BAFI-3210 file (N, C-alpha, C; in Angstrom, 3 decimals, decimal comma, padded with zeros to 6 digits):
// residues 210
n [1|2|3|4|5|6|7|8|9|10|11|12|13|14|15|16|17|18|19|20|21|22|23|24|25|26|27|28|29|30|31|32|33|34|35|36|37|38|39|40|41|42|43|44|45|46|47|48|49|50|51|52|53|54|55|56|57|58|59|60|61|62|63|64|65|66|67|68|69|70|71|72|73|74|75|76|77|78|79|80|81|82|83|84|85|86|87|88|89|90|91|92|93|94|95|96|97|98|99|100|101|102|103|104|105|106|107|108|109|110|111|112|113|114|115|116|117|118|119|120|121|122|123|124|125|126|127|128|129|130|131|132|133|134|135|136|137|138|139|140|141|142|143|144|145|146|147|148|149|150|151|152|153|154|155|156|157|158|159|160|161|162|163|164|165|166|167|168|169|170|171|172|173|174|175|176|177|178|179|180|181|182|183|184|185|186|187|188|189|190|191|192|193|194|195|196|197|198|199|200|201|202|203|204|205|206|207|208|209|210]
n.u [-022,688|-022,103|-023,977|-026,021|-025,652|-028,037|-027,758|-025,767|-022,703|-021,037|-018,131|-016,719|-014,502|-012,821|-011,574|-010,362|-009,506|-010,178|-012,975|-013,642|-012,795|-014,525|-017,031|-016,829|-016,786|-019,285|-021,209|-020,385|-019,151|-016,625|-014,764|-013,703|-016,420|-018,031|-019,475|-018,011|-019,067|-021,845|-022,342|-021,644|-023,510|-025,899|-025,679|-025,590|-028,097|-029,762|-029,278|-029,773|-027,768|-025,627|-024,073|-020,733|-017,522|-015,681|-013,142|-010,638|-008,770|-006,160|-004,115|-001,828|-000,860|002,343|003,086|004,682|004,058|001,297|-000,204|-002,828|-004,304|-002,815|-003,224|-005,997|-006,384|-005,031|-006,682|-009,091|-008,548|-007,968|-010,524|-011,980|-010,752|-011,457|-014,118|-014,131|-013,263|-011,000|-008,017|-005,829|-002,916|-000,928|001,983|001,670|003,365|005,402|005,723|007,855|008,229|009,612|007,961|007,443|005,896|003,407|004,365|007,054|008,312|009,269|007,934|007,609|005,902|003,961|002,985|000,835|001,138|-000,407|000,662|000,502|-001,915|-004,084|-002,983|-002,615|-005,268|-006,359|-004,867|-005,789|-008,496|-008,251|-006,907|-008,763|-010,883|-009,851|-009,641|-012,243|-013,806|-015,797|-018,832|-019,598|-017,705|-017,606|-016,550|-015,535|-014,673|-013,619|-011,518|-010,187|-007,985|-008,358|-009,889|-008,646|-008,981|-011,329|-011,206|-009,459|-010,932|-013,028|-011,671|-010,939|-013,478|-014,282|-012,365|-012,994|-015,557|-017,790|-020,122|-019,292|-019,289|-018,284|-018,716|-019,163|-019,377|-020,390|-020,344|-022,991|-024,418|-025,721|-023,498|-021,307|-017,939|-017,200|-019,020|-019,069|-018,617|-016,188|-014,992|-016,667|-017,683|-020,536|-022,430|-023,173|-024,929|-024,626|-026,713|-027,175|-029,121|-029,128|-026,422|-026,163|-027,436|-025,590|-023,539|-020,742|-020,933|-018,915|-016,219|-013,059|-010,800|-007,796|-008,160|-007,309|-007,698|-010,384]
n.v [023,853|022,773|023,917|021,927|021,978|023,213|022,535|019,975|019,566|017,087|015,198|012,553|009,937|007,570|004,398|002,646|-000,063|-001,403|-001,076|-002,437|-005,118|-005,829|-005,528|-007,484|-009,813|-009,586|-009,256|-010,536|-009,274|-009,047|-007,180|-003,757|-002,329|-000,236|003,073|005,815|008,428|008,121|006,334|007,901|009,989|008,557|007,459|009,845|010,968|009,209|009,896|012,567|014,382|016,740|015,950|016,561|016,912|014,079|011,999|009,789|006,854|004,632|001,689|000,906|-001,543|-002,394|-002,495|-004,610|-006,499|-006,958|-006,754|-006,457|-005,380|-003,095|-001,650|-001,428|000,237|002,538|003,490|003,723|005,578|007,888|008,346|008,863|011,192|012,961|013,149|014,739|013,729|013,603|012,013|009,840|007,965|005,059|003,093|-000,432|-002,662|-005,652|-008,579|-011,223|-014,641|-017,843|-020,894|-024,069|-026,890|-029,487|-031,819|-031,563|-030,071|-026,788|-023,491|-020,261|-017,572|-014,736|-011,783|-009,115|-005,775|-003,006|000,112|002,997|004,155|004,277|005,973|008,366|008,954|009,353|011,591|013,489|013,677|014,857|017,257|018,551|018,800|020,610|022,869|023,435|022,272|020,403|019,108|016,557|013,640|011,058|007,910|005,420|002,636|-000,174|-000,301|-000,586|000,664|003,262|004,158|005,744|008,260|009,240|010,400|012,467|014,068|014,769|016,442|018,526|019,482|020,408|022,427|024,202|024,751|023,565|021,470|018,257|015,283|011,870|009,322|005,900|004,066|001,010|-002,196|-004,487|-007,537|-010,914|-012,485|-011,015|-010,508|-009,106|-007,404|-004,931|-001,425|001,283|001,769|003,943|005,662|006,796|004,235|003,288|001,097|-000,541|-002,180|-004,857|-004,277|-001,532|-000,929|-002,004|-000,176|001,706|001,250|001,330|001,118|000,830|-000,959|-001,095|-002,536|-003,249|-003,640|-006,121|-007,879|-008,240]
n.w [027,849|024,534|021,720|019,610|016,160|013,750|011,063|010,034|008,917|007,115|006,654|004,780|005,589|004,102|004,416|002,029|001,522|003,893|003,995|001,645|002,225|004,341|003,136|001,232|002,822|004,133|002,091|-000,200|-002,351|-004,732|-005,515|-005,044|-005,346|-004,598|-004,624|-003,370|-003,004|-003,336|-001,221|001,015|000,777|001,095|003,700|005,169|004,568|005,919|008,506|008,753|008,183|006,444|003,549|002,633|001,679|000,358|001,447|000,538|001,215|000,470|000,097|-002,531|-004,833|-006,256|-009,774|-010,483|-008,620|-008,792|-011,652|-012,514|-010,259|-009,758|-012,120|-011,960|-009,665|-010,484|-012,552|-011,164|-009,132|-010,609|-011,681|-009,316|-008,385|-010,438|-009,867|-007,697|-005,281|-002,577|-002,677|-001,015|-001,175|-000,399|-000,871|-001,111|000,928|000,947|002,741|002,911|003,600|004,339|004,684|006,303|004,941|005,568|004,424|004,615|002,695|001,517|001,276|-000,174|001,207|000,562|002,103|001,870|003,113|004,374|005,023|007,034|006,198|008,051|009,947|008,506|007,860|010,430|011,294|009,487|010,205|012,751|012,071|010,365|012,081|013,936|012,351|011,926|009,872|009,655|011,127|011,586|011,386|009,245|009,372|007,321|008,128|010,079|011,744|014,789|015,812|015,328|017,389|019,229|018,316|019,373|022,016|021,447|019,655|021,321|023,111|021,397|020,710|023,205|023,702|021,651|022,207|020,887|019,045|018,023|016,147|015,897|013,616|012,658|009,818|008,432|006,655|007,219|008,176|007,938|007,298|007,955|008,907|011,084|013,443|014,662|015,179|015,315|018,557|020,765|018,880|016,894|015,622|012,304|010,630|007,596|005,604|003,175|001,178|001,140|000,651|-001,919|-003,512|-003,890|-005,680|-007,938|-011,309|-013,184|-014,717|-013,621|-014,151|-016,041|-019,575|-020,609|-018,556|-018,192]
ca.u [-022,732|-022,143|-025,248|-026,021|-025,998|-029,221|-027,233|-024,556|-021,870|-020,365|-017,071|-016,450|-013,119|-013,030|-010,445|-010,836|-009,257|-010,938|-014,368|-013,732|-012,689|-015,721|-018,145|-016,627|-017,230|-020,707|-022,131|-019,862|-018,626|-015,229|-013,852|-014,224|-017,383|-018,858|-019,271|-017,870|-019,955|-023,195|-022,396|-021,632|-024,797|-026,947|-025,505|-025,965|-029,552|-030,405|-029,028|-030,099|-026,546|-025,398|-022,810|-019,853|-016,364|-015,282|-011,700|-010,471|-007,415|-005,949|-002,821|-001,813|000,252|003,227|002,739|005,469|003,428|-000,034|-000,479|-004,261|-004,729|-002,133|-003,965|-007,333|-006,354|-004,627|-007,874|-010,118|-008,138|-008,170|-011,960|-012,422|-010,265|-012,288|-015,423|-013,973|-012,832|-009,601|-007,479|-004,494|-002,463|000,333|002,369|001,561|004,639|005,227|006,572|008,054|008,870|009,557|007,328|007,562|004,606|003,244|005,164|008,470|008,796|009,217|007,241|007,662|004,590|004,025|001,870|000,788|000,957|-000,758|001,256|000,362|-003,227|-004,886|-002,352|-002,929|-006,691|-006,560|-004,296|-006,677|-009,684|-007,869|-006,589|-009,973|-011,685|-009,259|-009,913|-013,700|-014,299|-016,947|-019,512|-019,623|-016,742|-018,134|-015,396|-015,893|-013,638|-013,837|-010,196|-010,301|-006,847|-008,872|-010,647|-007,919|-009,488|-012,522|-010,835|-008,840|-011,998|-013,739|-010,865|-011,067|-014,831|-014,305|-011,545|-013,672|-016,929|-018,714|-020,635|-018,641|-019,616|-017,596|-019,578|-018,495|-020,308|-019,763|-021,238|-023,557|-025,333|-025,579|-022,191|-020,240|-016,878|-017,078|-020,284|-018,954|-017,921|-015,091|-015,451|-016,850|-018,309|-021,907|-022,377|-024,168|-024,854|-025,054|-027,163|-026,893|-030,047|-028,684|-025,113|-026,295|-027,906|-024,462|-022,461|-020,177|-021,083|-017,805|-015,169|-011,798|-009,676|-007,252|-008,994|-006,881|-008,102|-011,842]
ca.v [022,748|023,270|023,755|021,088|022,841|022,772|021,886|019,257|019,276|015,806|014,768|011,119|009,468|006,197|003,473|001,877|-001,500|-001,919|-001,149|-003,514|-006,437|-006,124|-005,700|-008,799|-010,829|-009,451|-009,271|-011,341|-008,473|-009,454|-006,071|-002,555|-001,815|000,821|004,465|006,511|009,594|007,607|005,790|009,017|010,671|007,692|007,421|011,149|011,134|008,393|010,494|013,987|015,177|017,303|015,416|017,498|016,316|012,685|011,758|008,349|006,411|003,240|001,195|000,548|-002,464|-002,117|-003,243|-005,850|-007,453|-007,293|-005,867|-006,192|-004,464|-001,821|-000,960|-001,129|001,402|003,717|003,975|004,066|006,805|008,991|008,590|009,482|012,582|013,731|013,334|015,670|013,035|013,796|010,656|009,661|006,588|004,591|001,839|-001,655|-003,357|-007,096|-009,336|-012,582|-015,585|-019,235|-021,744|-025,502|-027,545|-030,748|-032,891|-031,266|-029,129|-025,401|-022,620|-018,845|-016,951|-013,281|-011,146|-007,667|-004,976|-001,615|000,901|004,447|004,655|004,633|007,135|009,562|009,222|009,916|012,947|014,381|013,929|015,829|018,550|019,188|019,189|021,826|023,995|023,585|021,976|019,502|018,837|015,099|012,864|009,717|007,064|004,140|001,689|-000,830|-000,427|-000,024|001,541|004,633|004,510|006,803|009,550|009,665|011,331|013,649|014,912|015,320|017,552|019,634|020,021|021,167|023,627|025,117|024,893|023,268|020,119|017,455|013,860|010,860|008,189|004,788|003,400|-000,252|-003,234|-005,285|-008,568|-012,247|-013,078|-010,061|-011,093|-008,292|-006,674|-003,788|-000,259|001,801|002,038|005,339|006,425|006,394|003,204|003,316|-000,200|-000,507|-003,500|-005,094|-003,609|-000,140|-000,947|-002,320|001,010|002,650|000,609|001,967|000,074|000,800|-001,950|-000,354|-003,405|-003,124|-004,368|-007,497|-008,712|-008,335]
ca.w [026,894|023,160|021,025|018,423|015,023|012,994|009,856|010,441|007,762|007,331|005,745|004,792|005,598|003,652|004,302|000,893|001,637|005,028|003,562|000,644|002,865|005,126|002,197|000,614|003,779|004,466|000,950|-001,295|-003,465|-004,845|-005,818|-004,360|-006,321|-004,014|-005,023|-002,082|-002,911|-003,106|000,135|001,963|000,673|001,648|005,160|005,719|004,450|006,957|009,812|008,738|008,059|005,119|003,028|001,942|001,011|000,570|001,433|000,306|001,559|000,082|-000,346|-003,957|-005,099|-007,384|-010,979|-010,496|-007,712|-009,314|-012,787|-012,577|-009,203|-009,958|-013,177|-011,430|-008,784|-011,253|-013,235|-010,173|-008,425|-011,547|-011,744|-008,063|-008,356|-011,370|-009,228|-006,590|-004,068|-002,205|-002,571|-000,435|-001,399|000,157|-001,526|-000,319|001,124|000,928|003,658|002,388|004,506|003,913|005,686|006,053|004,772|006,296|003,806|004,807|001,691|001,950|000,329|000,161|001,333|000,493|002,795|001,634|004,320|004,093|006,097|007,063|005,793|009,222|010,588|007,706|008,025|011,771|011,327|008,737|011,024|013,789|011,444|009,855|013,249|014,509|011,451|011,903|008,532|009,701|012,394|011,692|010,611|008,988|009,082|006,716|008,527|011,366|012,364|016,131|016,124|015,212|018,593|019,943|017,836|020,106|023,085|020,826|019,119|022,482|023,619|020,449|020,874|024,460|023,516|020,730|022,696|019,798|018,896|016,986|016,248|015,103|013,263|011,969|008,911|008,042|006,136|008,298|007,716|008,528|007,032|008,284|009,734|012,292|013,489|015,553|014,671|016,137|019,916|021,149|017,798|016,580|014,587|011,236|009,971|006,193|005,182|001,757|000,269|001,053|-000,010|-003,347|-004,243|-003,921|-006,426|-009,130|-012,333|-014,138|-014,484|-013,696|-014,459|-017,395|-020,532|-020,834|-017,415|-018,098]
c.u [-022,917|-023,480|-025,088|-026,451|-027,211|-028,847|-025,889|-023,777|-021,008|-019,344|-016,883|-014,944|-013,183|-011,706|-010,847|-010,667|-010,052|-012,416|-014,560|-013,724|-013,970|-016,965|-018,043|-017,136|-018,742|-021,625|-021,636|-019,369|-017,112|-014,308|-014,472|-015,218|-018,315|-018,503|-019,188|-018,810|-021,386|-023,344|-022,488|-022,977|-025,910|-026,879|-025,972|-027,471|-030,281|-030,252|-029,373|-028,883|-026,413|-024,065|-022,004|-018,727|-016,222|-013,773|-011,487|-009,002|-007,254|-004,471|-002,920|-000,621|001,094|002,823|003,472|004,860|002,051|-000,382|-001,958|-004,682|-004,050|-002,860|-005,356|-007,309|-005,911|-005,849|-008,923|-009,795|-008,332|-009,653|-012,459|-011,970|-011,093|-013,662|-015,343|-013,570|-011,349|-009,007|-006,063|-004,096|-001,154|000,709|002,184|002,932|004,370|006,250|006,655|008,760|008,682|008,958|007,503|006,172|004,581|004,107|006,660|009,048|008,627|008,608|007,368|006,257|004,772|002,779|001,881|000,505|000,722|-000,289|000,914|-000,999|-004,032|-004,323|-002,707|-004,390|-006,945|-006,035|-005,197|-007,954|-009,379|-007,640|-007,855|-010,950|-011,158|-009,551|-011,407|-014,316|-015,432|-017,579|-019,533|-018,523|-017,307|-016,973|-015,883|-014,732|-014,041|-012,520|-010,225|-009,041|-007,291|-009,690|-009,962|-008,359|-010,581|-012,183|-010,231|-009,917|-012,830|-012,994|-010,976|-012,438|-014,929|-013,537|-012,280|-015,112|-017,927|-019,035|-019,917|-019,016|-018,682|-018,554|-018,761|-019,542|-019,653|-020,791|-021,716|-024,545|-024,990|-024,169|-021,027|-019,212|-016,691|-018,276|-020,263|-018,210|-016,782|-015,640|-015,549|-017,468|-019,783|-021,860|-023,519|-024,008|-025,433|-025,428|-027,095|-027,842|-029,682|-027,359|-025,253|-026,897|-026,765|-023,264|-022,003|-020,179|-019,875|-016,779|-013,810|-010,597|-009,105|-007,982|-008,595|-007,270|-009,622|-012,377]
c.v [023,286|022,961|022,854|021,930|022,317|022,087|021,271|018,847|018,046|015,533|013,263|010,873|007,969|005,439|002,450|000,379|-002,116|-002,086|-002,287|-004,892|-006,799|-006,275|-007,055|-009,900|-010,796|-009,722|-010,075|-010,563|-008,673|-008,409|-004,819|-001,801|-000,751|002,180|005,279|007,696|009,149|007,065|006,905|009,736|009,858|007,633|008,733|011,378|010,369|009,007|011,987|014,896|015,686|016,790|016,489|016,700|014,824|012,600|010,250|007,963|004,945|002,940|000,759|-000,373|-002,004|-002,980|-004,576|-006,920|-007,895|-006,306|-005,485|-005,167|-003,111|-000,995|-000,556|000,154|002,666|004,341|004,466|005,397|008,023|009,357|009,286|010,936|013,467|014,026|014,253|015,033|013,325|012,422|010,693|008,204|006,322|003,312|000,659|-002,323|-004,855|-007,760|-010,770|-013,444|-016,995|-020,068|-023,211|-026,116|-028,887|-031,866|-032,643|-030,324|-027,703|-024,537|-021,178|-018,259|-015,435|-012,694|-009,648|-006,923|-003,525|-000,758|002,390|004,995|005,109|005,852|008,413|009,951|009,895|011,344|013,937|014,676|014,996|017,209|019,279|019,540|020,497|023,058|024,140|023,287|020,950|019,532|017,341|014,516|011,458|008,844|005,724|003,171|001,072|-001,077|000,231|000,673|002,997|005,063|005,621|008,191|010,112|010,695|012,612|014,611|015,516|016,528|018,763|020,287|020,868|022,474|024,672|025,406|024,698|021,781|019,421|015,992|013,035|009,705|007,145|004,055|002,126|-001,258|-004,138|-006,293|-009,908|-012,794|-012,133|-010,718|-010,332|-007,361|-005,469|-002,648|000,150|002,213|003,542|006,217|006,033|005,411|003,366|002,021|-000,108|-001,919|-003,621|-004,366|-002,138|-000,058|-001,120|-001,187|002,011|002,065|001,479|000,912|-000,080|-000,258|-001,283|-001,241|-003,086|-004,062|-005,827|-008,446|-008,864|-009,612]
c.w [025,474|022,504|019,801|017,230|014,269|011,681|010,229|009,203|008,041|006,237|005,901|004,761|005,325|003,588|003,243|001,030|002,775|004,647|002,576|001,304|003,623|004,241|001,490|001,536|003,972|003,279|-000,246|-002,498|-003,556|-005,463|-005,194|-005,245|-005,760|-004,623|-003,730|-001,920|-002,636|-001,686|001,172|001,965|001,329|003,166|005,782|005,671|005,547|008,347|009,870|008,716|006,622|004,587|002,305|001,276|001,329|000,446|001,435|000,509|001,163|-000,154|-001,793|-004,212|-006,274|-008,576|-011,020|-009,595|-008,211|-010,413|-012,834|-011,533|-009,301|-011,018|-012,731|-010,617|-009,498|-011,933|-012,244|-009,485|-009,327|-011,624|-010,487|-007,981|-009,276|-010,763|-008,011|-005,276|-003,829|-001,904|-002,012|-000,614|-000,668|-000,587|-000,581|-000,278|001,209|001,844|003,159|003,420|003,978|005,030|005,289|005,991|005,493|005,735|003,905|003,773|002,204|000,847|000,786|000,139|001,349|001,143|002,509|002,932|003,923|005,264|005,942|006,702|006,997|009,939|009,835|007,856|009,377|011,867|010,592|009,507|012,077|013,180|010,991|010,977|013,834|013,649|011,151|010,535|008,509|011,083|012,668|010,816|010,472|008,528|008,549|006,949|009,846|012,088|013,743|016,617|016,078|016,427|019,390|019,491|018,737|021,174|022,523|020,311|020,248|023,050|022,703|020,590|022,129|024,325|022,681|021,144|021,560|019,746|017,748|017,222|015,379|014,874|012,517|011,140|008,375|007,526|007,271|007,727|008,334|008,393|007,332|009,204|011,038|012,338|014,415|014,861|015,595|017,501|020,172|020,085|017,687|015,421|013,589|010,443|008,555|005,777|003,661|000,818|000,089|000,291|-001,518|-004,164|-004,454|-004,663|-007,594|-010,233|-013,254|-013,738|-014,700|-013,991|-015,847|-018,347|-020,679|-019,696|-017,289|-018,723]
res [x|x|x|x|x|x|x|x|x|x|x|x|x|x|x|x|x|x|x|x|x|x|x|x|x|x|x|x|x|x|x|x|x|x|x|x|x|x|x|x|x|x|x|x|x|x|x|x|x|x|x|x|x|x|x|x|x|x|x|x|x|x|x|x|x|x|x|x|x|x|x|x|x|x|x|x|x|x|x|x|x|x|x|x|x|x|x|x|x|x|x|x|x|x|x|x|x|x|x|x|x|x|x|x|x|x|x|x|x|x|x|x|x|x|x|x|x|x|x|x|x|x|x|x|x|x|x|x|x|x|x|x|x|x|x|x|x|x|x|x|x|x|x|x|x|x|x|x|x|x|x|x|x|x|x|x|x|x|x|x|x|x|x|x|x|x|x|x|x|x|x|x|x|x|x|x|x|x|x|x|x|x|x|x|x|x|x|x|x|x|x|x|x|x|x|x|x|x|x|x|x|x|x|x|x|x|x|x|x|x]
***
């Protein structure tokens, strides 16, 4: 049986949109106002892990679809990169369909779709596990499509005869829309009093939208 290391190096894998949506439901925050580095450090301190790199993944809308959010993410991503966060982005795609309303009229509805973020995040977890770059992967997402990672990481740990942990950190509270982490991982519930100590005070919206 692999020995548990005395110092457990932890990398954060943050699904930016997933974390934002669940924090909005649980705590009422209406923009992604968390600081990923502070969150990672706080979660690790509560578990006795050593926080190392933060990797951040998000879909980004085109300026033609949302000038405000496009500008927000352009500024936010630049700030995160300057802070040493590894950022991966994917363009948000839009599905448009016409629906019939109760009065018989028709209306076009646009649904944003974030494609490829969860796949890229999962591939990076596997790649960095194989190259022994962490002992703990802290996944800030409640996307249970990522549950398939659990068996893959167990196999890598067995092949390398070493201790590896997958953890899932997520907003938790009375108003949370979903109160479960990724199946098979260690759940780390982030309550509002803890979350609110990890906010980024800067407003990244373009000036004309403030």
